[in-house]
N, C-alpha and C positions, 0 to 999 in steps of 0.2 A: 605623708608617707606614700611614696611612689616609689613600685616593683621594679625588679629586675628585667625592665622592657628591652634593653637592648639584646636579648636573645632571640626577641621576637623580631626578624629582620625583613619578612616579605612586604610589599606593599599591602597585598590583600589583607594582612593582619594588621594595617593600622588603625583599622574603627576599632579592635579589641585590645591595641595599645591604649588608644585615647580614653576608651571607658574604663580599665584598669588604672590609669592614671589619674583620672577625674575620680573613681571611688576609694583610689589609696590617699588622694589629695583631702578627700572630706573627711576620711575616716582619720587621717593625722589630724586635722584641725579639730575634730571632736575630741581626739586625746589629749589635745593641748588644753583646749579650753574647760574638759571637766577635769582633769588630773593635774592639769599644771605643765609649767614648760619644763622643768628639771625631769619629772617624769617622761614626756614626749622625747625628751632628750636621749635618755635611757633606751625608749625603744629605737629611735632612729640608730644609735650606735650600735645596738644588737643587729638591727637589720640591716646595716653596711657592712658589718664585719661579717655576719653570715653570707649576704650577696658575694663579698670578696672570695669566701672561701668554696663557695660553691661554682665561681666563675674561674680561679686558678687554682684550687685545691690547695693554697697556702697553708702549711702546716700552723705556720705562726700565727694565723687568722684563726684556726681553732683554738688554741691556745688562749686567744685574746677574748674568745668567746667564750669559754671558760671562766675567764679572770672578770669578765663581765657579768657574766648570770650568776655564779654561785654566791656572791655575797649579798644579794638583793634582798631585802626586807621581805616578810611574807606579803604583805598587802603589794607590794611594787611587783613581784614576781606574780601574782594574781591578773594583776593590770598588763605584763608583758604577755603573758599566755594568753589573756581574753584579746588582746590587739592584734596578734599574730592568727588567732584561732577567726576571728571575724575577718582580716584579710582574705583567707584561702576562702571563706564564704562569700566575700564579694568577687573574688576572683572566678569562682565557680558560676554567680551569676551573668558575671561579664562573657564567660564561655558558653555558656548556655545561649544567651541572646546572640552573640556571634554565630553560633553555629544556626539559629533561626534566618539572620541575616544571610549567611551565605547561602542558604537553600534557596531564599527568595530571591537572591541575585542569579542564581544559578538556573532557577524557573523562567524568570522573566527574560534573562537572555537567550533562552529559546536552547539552551545547550542540550548536548544529549540525556538521555534518562540516566538519573542518579541509580546506582547499585542499591536494590533494596524498596525502589518504588516499583508502583503497579506496572506504569507504562514499561519498565525496563523488564518485569516479568511476563507482561503480554508480548514483549518482543521476541524473550527467550522462548515461548512457545511457538512463537509464528516462526524463526529459526528451526524449531523442532518440527513443524508441521503438524501440530497438534489440530486436529478437528475441532471447529465450532461445538458439535454436540458433546465432545470429551469433556469441553471446557464446561459447558453446561452442567453434565452429571457430575462434574466437580463442584460446583457450586449447591446444587440439590441434595449433595450428602455431605459437604463440610462443617467442619466445627473446629473453630479457632477460638481458643480461650486462655487468655492470662488470669492466673488465679491470683488475687492480692493474700499475702500472708501477714502474720503480726511477727516475723521472728525478730527479735530484737538487738537488730544492727541501726536502725533509725536513731539516731542520738540528737536527733534536733526536735526543739518541742515545736508544736503545730503554731503558735504564737508567732516564732521565729520563720517558721517556713511561708505564713502569711506574709512578714514583714520582704522575706526575699521575694514574693511576688509582687509587692508594690514596687520594690526596687526594679524589677526587672521590665515592669511595665513603665516604670519612668525612663528607663534607659531605651526601648522601646520607641516611646515616645519622641525622644530626640531624635532616634534614627528615622522615622519613616513620615515626621512633617517638618517642614522649614517653620521655626519659631520666630514670632516678634520679640523684640527684645524684652517686653511684659512677660510674654508664654515661657521666655528660657529663664528669667528671673523667678518665676513662680515655679519650674522645674528644680533649678536649683535649690529653690527652698524645700520642695518635697525630697528631693536627695537628702539633704543635709538632716531635714527632719526624721526621715527613716533611718538615716545612719545613727541619730540620736537617740531614736528610740532603741534602734538594735543594741546600742552601748549601755542604755539603762535598763534592759530588760535581763532578767535572770537568764542565762545561758542553761542550767542546770533544772531539771523537776525535783522540787522539795522530798517526794514521795513516788513510791514505783506504780509505773502505770497499773491499772485496772483493766481487765477485758473489754469493758465496754468503753472505757476510755480509747482503747486501739480500735474499737468498732465506731466508733464516732470520726478518730482519724482517718478509716479507711473510707468510709463515706464521704469525708472531704473532697477526696479525688474523683467521686462522679460528678460532686457539684462545681469543681473548677474545671474537670477537663472531658468525663465520659457522658455526662448528659448531652453535649453540644458536641462534642468532637466525633462521638461514635457514630450518631446519625448521620452527620456529613460525610464521615467515611462511606456509609453505604451508599450515601448518594453518588459519590465519587465514583466508588465501583461499578455502578450501575452505567453511570454515565460514558465510562470508558469501555466497558462492555459491549455496550451499544454503539459507541463509534467503532470499535474494532471490528464486530459482528452484527452488521445492522440487520441481517436477513434472521437472527435470532431472537427469540422470546425471553426477553431476561425479569424474570418476577424472582427476586432475592428471597429466599427464605432467611429467618435471623440466625445466620452462621457465626456471627461473631459475637460472641457475648463475654462478659468481665466476668469472673467467680471469686470466690472467697472463702479461706479458712478462719477467718476472724470469727469468733464468736461460736465456731464448731470444731476446733482441733483441740482436742483432749490429751493428746500423747504427749504426758509429761506435765500437763499442766492441769493440776486439781483445782484452779478455780473457773474452768470452764464447765457449767451445769445446765441443767436442763430449763431452770429460770432463767440463766444468763444466755441459753437460747432463744427462748423466747422473746426475750428483752432485745436480742440482737436484732431478729426479723421486724419484731415492731418499729425499732428503730430505722433500718433498711426502708421498711414499707413508708412510714411517715415521709421518710426523705424523699423518694419517689412520688409519692402523691402529692406533695407540694410541689415538685417540680411541674407537674401537670397542671395542676391550679394555676401557678403564674403563668405558664405557657397558653392555658387557655384565656386566662384574661388578657394577655397581649392580644391572641388573636381577634379578642372581641372588640380591641380597638384599630386591629388593622383590617377588619371586615365589616365597614359598617355600609354594605352596600344597600341599596334599594331596591325592592320589589318596583318602583314605579320605573326604573331604568335599567334593570336586568331582568332575565328571567331566570328558574329556578325548577329543580326538578319536583317532582309529587313527593319522593321521599324525604326531601329537605323541608319541604311545607308543612308534611306530618310532623317533623321531629321539630320544627317551630312552634307547632300548633302545641305540640305537650310540654312546651318551656313554661317555667315556674314563671317567666318575666312578662308580665301584661301591661306593662305601661304604653300608654297610647304615642311616648315620645320615640318608641323602638316598633310601633306595630308595623313598618315598611320596612325592617331590617331583618329579613329572616336568618342571615348567619349570625347577627349576634344575638337574636334571641334565643337560636339552636344552643349557641354556645352559654348563654347563661342557663340553660336547661343543664346541659352536659356539665356545666361547672357545679352546679347543686348537686348533680347526682355524685362528682368525685369528691365533693365537700363530706356528704353523706356516710362516702365509703370510708374517708378517713376516721369517722367517729366510730362507724362498726368495727374498721378491723384494728384501728391502731388507738383509739380513744383520745384521739388529737382534735384540737379545736381550730379550723383554718384562721390565719392571721386576718385574711380578707372575707367577711363573710357573705355568705350567697343570700340573691334573691328569691325568698319562697323555699318550701320544701320540696324535697324529691328522696324518693327510694336509692339507694345506693346500688352500686354495680356490682353484679355478682363474680363476674370474672373480667379479667383485662380485655378479653375478646367483644365482650358487649361495648366497652368503651371505644374499642378499636372501629367496631363496626358503625357507632355513631359518627366518629369523625370522618370515617369514609363516606358517609352520606355529603358531607360538606366539601370532601375532595371532588366526588365524582360529579355534583353539582355545579361546582366551579368550572371543571373541566369539559362540561357539556354545554357551558352557556359561556363561552368566549373569556373566561377568566383562569384557564390552567396556569398563567405564569404566578399568578395568586396561590394557587394549589401548591405551588413547587416550593414554597420557602418554610417559613415555621410550621404551617400545617405537615408538609411531610414529612420534617425531621420530628413533628412529634407523634405521626403516626408510625414510624419506625421505632422511637423510643418506647412506645406502647407494647410493641411486638417483641424488643429486646428485654426491656427491664421490668414489663408486668407489674404486679403491685408488690411483687417481692423485691426488686431493686438487682440483686444478685444472687445466684444459686450458692448456698453453702454446703461446703463440703464436712462431711462428719467423719473424724480421724481417731482410731485409738490404736494403741499397740496391742499386737497378738498375744502377748502374755496375759492382759488385763482380759481380754476376752474370753482366753482358753480357762482362767479363774472362775470369771462369772458361770461361766457352763458348767464346771465343775461344781459349783456350789448349788447351780439349779437342779443338777443331775443327782446330786445328793440329797437335796433337800425332799425331791419327789419320790425317792426309794428308788430311783432306777438304776443307778450306779455311784457306788460310794468311793471309788479310786480312781476316776476319769484321768487325772494326771498322770496316774504311773501306767496306763495305757500304752501300749506300741501305737505306732502312727497307723496302721492297718486296722486293730481294733478300734481306735477312735474314729476313724472313716465309718468302717460297718456301723457302729452304734449312731455316729450323726446322722447318716443317711436314714436310719430305720426313725430316728425322731424328727427329721422333716417330712416324713412323710405322714404322719399321725396329725390330726388337729388337735389332740390334747394337749396343752399347754403344760409345761412344767412349773411354771411361777404360780405360787399361792399369797395371796394378800394377808394369810395367816401366817405365814411362816417368818421367823425373822432373819433377815440377810445382812452380809456385811455390808458396811457403809459403800465401799467398793462396787459391791453387785447391785445395790440399790439404785448408785449414781448411774450405772450403766443404763439398769432398766428404765430409770425415769428418763434418761436422753431419749431413748427409742419411742418411748411412748410419747413425749412431748414431739417427736419428728411426726409421727403419724397424724397428731392434733394439728401440727403446724400446719402439714401438707393439705389437710382439709380446709383449713382455713385461708391459707395463700395460695394455694395452687401447687400442683406436682412439681414446678420447675424450680421451687424455693429450696428442696432438699433432695436433690437427686443422688448424690454419692455418699457412699462409707467406703472408706479408706482402711486397710489395715496396717499399719506400721509393721516393719520385721517379720514381714512372710517368709517363712521357711520350709512351709510343707502345705498338702492340701486342705490338712485338717484347719489349718488358720480360717480359710474362707469358708468352711462349712462351721464352724464355730460362730461367726459373724452370721450365716444364713439362720443359725438356730435362733439366735438373739432377736435377729428381725422377726421370725415367725412369731416369737411371744409376742412382739407389740402389734403384731397383724400387719406387718410390711411384707410377710411372705405368706402366701396361703396356699396349702397343701391342696391335692386333689389329683384326680385325672389330667388336667391341664393347670398344673399348679402357676401360681403368679407370683412375680419377684415385683415391689415398686420401685426399688434404689437401684444401683449401680453396685456390685459387689468388687471392690478395685483392690486387689495384692501390692503392696509397695516393697519391692524388691531393694534392700540397703546394702547391705555387706557384700564383699566379694564373694563367699560361697553360696549365698543367697541368690545372686546373679548368675553365677555359674549351675545353677540346680533351675532355673525361673522357668525355661521352656519346660524341663521333665514336671514341673510343677503345675505349669498351665495343662499339658497333656493330660496329667494325670487326674485334673479337675475336669475336664472335656470328656474325660471317657468315663465318668459316672452318668449314668443317664438322668438322674434326679436334676444334677446341676445344668445338664445339657438343655433339659426342656425349661429351666429356669431361663437361662439365655436363650432359646428361643422365641420364647414369650415377651424380649427387650429387642428384639428385631435382630438378633445373632450379631451382637456386637460385644465385644468384652473389652475394658479398659484395664491398661496395667500401669502402674505408676514406679519409674525408676528413681533412685536416689543417688545423687550425686554427691553429697556433701558425708555421707556416713560411710559411703564406699570410698571416697579419697580418705576421710580419717582412718581406714580400716586397711586400705592397701597402697595407697599414694596416688600421686596425681596420675602417671602414665597408666598405671595398671586398671585404676576405676576408668578412666576415660575407655580403655580396649574390652575391659569386660562389660561396661554398659553397651558398647557397640555392638559386640558378640551375642550379648543378649538379645537385643531388638532383633537380629537376624534368626537366632532361634525362635523367639516368640512368633515374629512373624510367618516363619514358615510352620509353627504348630495350629496358629491361627488358619493359616490357607489350607492346611490338610483338614483341618475339622468344619469348615464352610463357616467361618467367623470372621467378621470385619475388626481388625485390631486398632484401638484408639489407645495411643502410647501418652503418657503423661510424666512429663520432665520434671523432678524436684530440684531445678537450678538453683543456686544462689546467686548474689551480686558478684562475688568474688571468683576468681578462677580456679581457687582451693575448693569451692563448692559448686563446680561446674558453669559457673557465669562466663561473661564473654560476648561478643555480639551475636546478638538475636539471629540476624541473618543467616551469618557464616555457620552458627552452630546448627541451626535446623537443614541448612545444606549438606551440612557433614553427616548426617543421617545415613545409615546403609539405604539401599535400594529396596522400596516396597514399605519403610518403616512407617512413612508419613500418611500416604493414601488418604489425602483430602482432611484429615483429623488429627488434631494435634492439641495438647493441655501443656501448659507450663507455668511455673509458678515466678511470682514476681515478688522478692524478699527484700524486706529492712529497707535500707537508704536507697536502693535502687527504684523505688515507687516512686518518692518525691522527684529522683533525678529525672527519672522516664516522664512521668505524668504529672507532674507539679506546676508546669508551663503547659498551656492548652496548644500551642504552636508543636511543640516537641513531642507531646502525648501523642499528636493526630500521627505524625511522621513516624514514631513507634509502632503505633497501631497499623499503619500501611504496612511495615517493615514485616511485622508477621504472616500480615494476608500475603504479600509478594513472595517471601520464602515458603510459606505452605504451598502455594500454586507452583513454583518451581520446582519444589522437592517432589511433588506428588505426580506432575506431568512430563518433566522431562528427563533425562539421562544425566542427573547432576552430577553422579560421580567421576563422570569423564574417564572410564576404564580404558587404559592403553596397553594393559597387559593383563596375564590371569591375576585375578584377585587372591587365587590361593599362595602366589609368592609373596604379596604384601604382607598376608595375614599371618604367614609364617614369621616372617621377619618381626612382626610385631608381638607375637607370641612370644618370641625369644625375648626382645626387648622388656616386654611385661614382666616377665618371669624374674628378668635381673635387676628390673627396679623395685619387684614387691620383696624381693629378698634383701636389698638394701636398704629400703625404706622401714620394714618390718624389724631388721636387725638394731635399727637406730630407736625408733619410737617404742617399740614392745619388749626389745630383746636388751636393750642394753640398762645394765644396773644403776639406779639412778636418774634416769632420765626424767621420770615423771617428777623428781625434785627440781632438776633443772630447768623443766620445763614451767614449773610453777612460780620460782623464782627469779627465772629470766626474764618473765613476760608479766602483763598486768592481768592476768586472768582471774586472780582473786579480787581485783580491785572491779573488775568488769562485773563479777558478781553482785556487787554492793551497789552498782550504778543503775539509777532509776530508768532505765529504757526498754523494759518490756515487763509484760506480766508474768513469763513463764520462769521457772528456774533456770539456772544456768546447766544443771545436770538433772539426767533422769531417776537417777539414784542419788541416796546422800552417801558420796564415796568421792574418792580423791586421785580414783582411777581414771588412766585416758578412755578406756572402753566405754564407761559410764558417762563421761563429758560430752555436753551436747557438739555439734561439728562447728556450730556458730560461734561460741566462745573460743573453741580452738583455733578457726582460722582467723578471728578478729583479733587475737591475743598476738600472733606472729606477725600480723599485720602491722599492729601497733610498733613493734619494736623493728620494724623495717627489713625482717628476714623472708617472710612470706612463703616460709617452708612448707605448705601443704601445695603449692602451687609449682613444686619443680623438683623437690627431693629426689633422686634416686635415678634419675635420666641420666644425669653425668655417668654414673657407674654403670647403667644398662648399655649405653652407645659406647660406651669404651671398652666392657667385656664381649660386646657384639663384634667391635672392630678388630679386638685381639684376636678373636676366632674367625674372622672373614675380612682379612686385609682388604678386599675389594669392596667392602660394605658400605663406604663413604657414597661411592656412585648410585649404588640401590636407595639409599637414604634419601639422597636427592632426587632420584625418579619417583620417589613416593613423595615427596614435597610437592612437585610439580603436577603429578598425576591424580591424586586422591585428597579430595577436599578435607576428608577426617583427619589427615596426619598434618596437612596444613593448617588446619584450625586449630588443632592440638598444639601447635609448635609458636603460631602466632600468639596463642593466648599465653605460652610461657617465654615468648619474647618480652611480653608486656609485663609480667609479674616481675622476671629478673630485671628488666628496668626500674622497677619502682623498689629493689631491695639496697641495702646499702649495710655493708658489712662493717664499717667502720662504726656506723651506730649501733648497728647488732651488737658488735665488741662491747660497747659501753652497758648495753643491760645483761650481759653475759657475766659483766662482773659484780652483777648483784646475787650470782649464785656464792653463797657460803664456803663451800667446799672448795678450794682452789683448785685440787688435782680432777676433782668432777669438772668443774666448769673448763680446765683446759683439755682435757680429754674430749668431751663433745663438742665445744666450740671448735676444737680444730678438725674434728671429722666432718663437721657443718659447712667448714670455709673449703675445705678441701672437694667436697662434695659441689659445693658453689661453682669453685673453678674449674671442675671437669665439667659442669653441666654447661656453663657459660663458653668454654672453647667448643663443647662439640656442638652445641646448638648452632654458633656463628659459623663453625663449618660447614653444618647441613644448609644453613641459608645463604651462605656466601655473604655474608655480610662482617663489617670490621666492627659493628657497635651495635647495640640493640636499637630496635625502633628504625632501621636504616629505611623501613618502607613505609614508615607511618609518621611523618615530620611534625605534623599538628599534632600528636601525641608526646612526642619528644619534647616539644617547645613546651608545652602545658608542664611538663614534668621539670624540666629546666626552673620554668617560673615559679614552681610550686616549691622546690628544694630548699631555697634559703630561707622560706618561713616554717618547714616542717623542722628543719634540724634545731633550731631553738626550742621549739616545743618538746621535742625527744629530748633534747639536753637537760630541761628544767623537769620533764616527766622523770628521769632517771634521778635525779638530785632530789625530788620529792620522794618517790619511793623509798629511796634510802634512809632518809628522816622518818617517814612513816613507820618502816619496819624497823628502825631502831628504837619505836617505841615513843615519837614524839606524837603528843595527843592534841596539838594546836589543829582546831577544825580546819584551819585555813591551809593545812598541807593536804589533808583529805580532799577538801574542794579543790585545790589545785590541781592533785592529780584527775581528777573527774575533768577538770576544764581542760586538761591537755590531751586526756582521751577522746572528748569531744572535737578539739581543734586537728588532730591527727587525722581522725576518720573524716573529718570537712577536707583535707585536704587530699587524701587518697581517693575518697568518693565512694570507690567499692572494694569497701576494706572487710566486709562479714558475709 
């Protein structure tokens, strides 16, 4: 089943072509052997016809494709869908391995530093003449934190992701070593067996994921990538800084951390409870302590150094003497004895904290560690002794990585953010105030009266909650979460639960309501010097809320009670920005611009109040939800908005794409550090003319785009019907790809639909509407009012990273659209007049957007400056088209009332396959 490899014609792409040929052939052989020659021939005819259509655009090929696919039996339809879906998954694996191969070749050749590498960032600092002490101050206060979320766009099961890792390893093996005929035969057998296993494995989950399933999935990425690659990255950073600034002392704090929402994000997910939070931290802790046990055991094998041959420090001798290992066989091996004692203490810690019995039992009994700092101190004793007695290189391997891991992961693995909707907080506070006789009608109060009442309540140590009152299930759940958080912080350390996020923040009272709930649980303690244990983080999501965000922050800082709390947290305030909901609310262009302006306003307010701002970017995998290359996205932030600290979400299928492979994961982690360093310490905006002119143009474009987008999505009668009938949004809601409901409320309204299924649905029908709609009308109107405006837009493109990133992402999205395929989905709309009217508007806007974007970019076609991505999309198109065709036919049958379960399963299989082919679809 060889692919359309003729479209990849560069010599440097030959290894990729070879891998895809190999994987495609093995998959084809598997289909023939498992399903028979007749089915294989059908798959091949479909593939060849689709390739011909994609290459030549031959209308006859499209008709032939329909003639081949429409009469297929239910079982054969599923087989074809599976074959094309698996090919796209195999193509992903080959491409990822090729990127790793290219990066290695680049580094081995001594080529100039790659954009996004740490060396490249340090070169930029040198060009900007940034002093070493400024770089040192950056790392002293830096925080770079990707945060894993369980947003339901990861359609692949973990068993299949593991299978993909095995295939990637086998391809890597073929690349990195010359194999004997026997080794090559063994590798061929491994590839064949892995693809056979893939073919014989169930692609879909039989039941919806539970929260703890998502927690376990998240932990997998620590085991596969973060445990090893993050400590290595710290070492790489330290080495490069020492090489670049030898006169400076570099003792890097744990500035890079991996966070998580999984198990703590309650916004719209009723299945996240206090018990789930407890079990989440238990599972996380058990995973990291098990990692420590494995590493300590391996260190014991690596350090059999004899005191007869090496000297040791008195501290190591004391640690060895306290060991639980009294074997005469190891009497002269102080490092091994010390490690045996450390192992016993970590084993005891796993029992104390997590009720887990270590797989490998310790020697003797020991007390558990109270804090990670105690474990770190013991390991440091070993490191110091090795360094002081001629064995420094032995300290620079596994032991150095373990020391850093303990600093970064502690006993909790990853800090969990708690998140809830502001409306839920308000209802809980109202119930507490009413129950205590303090205020019977809180929700009817004005904003000013709410603030006054909340400030008064925050100042008193008297609790509102009473164990003798009967509260609603919602309020009981909220209180239980905060009480559990206090308990878990005491158990696992304050770093385990450092943040509380308020979704849909639209005013000062939203922050104070959370503060009051935290006070009820003892996480805020009033007094002359009030203490707040966790960060209160407003999340601004809608266009209106983004526009008010700076005023909201200024309002909360003007309250002495809140400003005192921030003072106790080191004068730092984190603010989260919602990309996906603002996009759904106002469209791609307006969302991006309002986010940018909000950052400018928030930065100004924090500077005025003497507060360090940390921005948390709620970006998704797709461009319609704030996705796109992380490096350029960070550099596209306004000046002063990064300032050494940044958090950003890693969502859905992007997590496995970025971090499923250790080499790729390490590269993506390095990109985040490099971009944050550049954005913080260089004039990355490269301003060549007053910003006010560009900002005025963006204000004009944004207003026009907003009107066009809102007019279609929210003001066109019947648009909700069109959306629900022309996309798979209803079918996605029944696909078992996440624990959270598709809508925040039981409603058909687009306002209540989550942004994830909104974007995911448009991607499935190849329209990608959230990533471009409104731009064409905006530019068209602007140019009509400003006949010389094209020159201005081109200057903005070349001089302004924000605008360049915006257009680059739109370029990529438009390249993935296919109006011919989208028109077939439009045929699913029952009302012919509605269908024709709305699709005609969408087509007209797409044509406008395409024309104006290419004019500004100075290109004849999409992705002119990204040939690798262009070739990748060309390669995938012939395999996506049949899946889209079959999905439409299956939707017709399903919605006509056909009850054969193979029809519903075929729809879900096609959703999986299309998502695999598009990669960043949600």
